[in-house]
C-alpha positions, -999 to +999 in steps of 0.1 A: +196+048-096+197+069-127+180+104-125+154+092-151+145+062-130+143+083-099+120+108-116+097+079-128+096+065-093+087+098-078+060+103-103+046+069-096+045+075-058+028+109-064+002+093-087-005+066-062-009+092-034-033+112-056-054+082-064-056+073-027-064+109-017-092+111-043-104+076-035-100+065-071-097+028-060-098+013-095-070+035-108-049+028-076-054-010-080-043-007-117-009+003-105-003-032-090+004-065-108-012-098-096+018-109-076+025-075-060+035-074-023+022-045-003+043-042+029+045-016+056+072-026+081+070-017+118+098+001+137+120-023+158+133+007+176+136+045+170+159+041+141+155+005+127+126-009+106+117-046+108+131-064+077+112-098+076+074-098+074+074-136+080+091-134+114+086-099+126+056-076+130+044-054+102+018-026+100+005-044+069+016-072+047-005-083+018+009-109-006-009-104-039-031-079-056-062-099-046-056-089-010-055-052-021-088-057-040-103-072-008-092-042+012-107-018-013-140-039-012-141-037+026-134+001+026-160+008-001-187-016+013-184-001+048-175-036+063-141-024+076-148-009+110-112+002+112-117+023+081-147+042+093-145+071+091-117+071+065-087+090+077 
């Protein structure tokens, strides 16, 4: 990866973290395209992450921006018991 692309990636991750920290949900969602995949793999063991969300456990796997929008709706509406209180 070129230094320029690495810098852009770091800036994107920092911007995403800022939007989440400040609960700027619309700005956070705007970072994602319609067919985005949001995946947080689980640890298979102390050093290895799972690598297939279709056959192994994941902390979260959302296929499409619509699922991200639904998560934001549940958080902002208070309908997500797991998100109350927000961490």
